[in-house]
Steps between C-alpha positions, in 0.01 A plus 500: 500500500564773236249737660714510813825605330624823657294484820747543782771314304761771541800532727283666764261334744214301350164672476249391770193345337160354570443157346143386440278289275178580319232254391452679170867460401537120498609240753876527434518880489624721781562873513786696655395854586796731550439733795757743360392496134128460576455251220435125474704235318339178377678171574433141394599254774545119491246235606314447725287807417606796713140623520402180682786513747512660842775759537633424849813713501761698309869535586818585309300552181337155516136404559412209725178346365266216595285329239151357541643199684725714722813386318755781501735661248746786491438715192709786369244706305771684304701201376207248513733266692308256723618267779290229663504491880453186716148358500244622752466138614857510639405767756515340845137563595334425163317181403312493166133396488387326180156495341327193355697537175832498684562873449621721784210722606606632843782489751493395864716685749537280803852471635626726784170693500130435535352309207354706219404456135539778245436565133791478258512879469527566875839344569737799499516842661821649359835394351844655464813438295828582676859476383738332745834660415706272726367184331457673162151359461137611508250413773120513476328557835129422516234612748224243477202335665424387756541810711766691311789257550837512325672264258795555267673342201821577318479495122554140394355350820241225456293585807413778741664516843283610791628762747331412834346576736355851461211627285292805406763663280409786268815628335872440480845615400815290483754732655332583827217255530150385434215680662263336749149618595195597300325747731146394412353687203831664412786431266850517648816558296869490589733717291875554494559875461797624293631699798533180706186491716247219499148635446168345600185621320148440627226533240133460598277319253271739309169397343353715220175374354461510125245369253638218281549551127490243223765227468642565848643840406433818695576778256281774647601752761242391759639423843782754496765579760344837578402587857692203637728504803811292433646408836823343384766517772877458457737407784873461540576162658748521786642147505686530833204635699232319292304823478344697218556871447243664273630719219293773333683552172692304238664827385659428160419128502227283345336180626363220279257278694267218403546138399845589373818489705465815711743765375627846589701720259639848484285711268816630331530158335155549344453875436165438324353356824387686809711526819329441837238288322397135532411296191242240611331191364263250660607138537338179376319441829339844487417460131317173561286646778434831326399327177233303685375811684503732195762723657772664294871427531722761662765576239629852545760759603475631857642840597642412841481864617138576408376136509327561165489207254502540121440244224802352321300431183152629416291334372628176650581235236546195725249244622380579851542133595875488428712761676786663306852480643778756525822375342843633410573343157813289463624459140774248593458125458581259782771234454298197609774245441729696732246496783422132450871421535516699821217295647688176453738588785402606850527864589554665834215593727341835430304684765158648446369713786134571560410842630181545698310818562308631794408374846836342585505225239847341482742483209529160332799362310508209260784324320485398136740216421 
């Protein structure tokens, strides 16, 4: 970790970064690219190899990863701390399928939904790590197949707990809810704004064709953002009326959207970054499809006023088949023994609300025990 010393480790707010892997750097190597400093830091992370894992979320400075068998870990890329999460086979709807050698090769999703069989890599959509202040413990919330359903686990739990009966979730926050609805070929994000409003962001999927380069890397400038119309729309969610009010400016604020926990900050906290801009990454679902179709990933900075997108890094150093994540580094270690002790005694019920978007969808509320 010596290369990271000094990056955001001051008394001020941590520096927003992109985290990504590169095939040429080795299986256990990841890179943190500081958006403020415009430089990359090389990190060596624990097994299993980070380059072979799917990055399914980032929250509170931690990555949520899934390995080649869909087994999940929390990883702090700054401290190299790693925490195993309950096995995929403890998810309510999952049944493993074994090959002739007795090795798990696929999973069957059959309970509470129509039967389906999926590859090991197609189990998860997105994951979040939340801190429950009242219980003084951490909760991982998982959006997973089939159909974008929800399960959760506190650190130290041995299995996942399903949150029935709704599905088709895209994004979530702990304070005000988890977002329902996918809106077809769009990505939908729910964001808690610093001024108190709940924001909903609709982001159409964009396909930019690009010729593949060697070793899965796309280091040329073909398939640029030029002459593109970026129709990202931001709405204020009015909880009482269940309506959306479109807003046309973020003013002195910044959005961070992608497979990370959706975030909104005042630009004064990060004077090197651009106010009224949106920092965007694609997610793992988009990366998988775009890799197969030789389309480039959308990793960029959008001027919300002009709707013009710029590159974050050029040329792009990451593999086009593994989307980078936005992350706010966290240099503090987690006291695992403390959280394990908390899980030995029951805690009070905590409410998670689910906010829906357009067309009169209701608000849903769940309880985590």
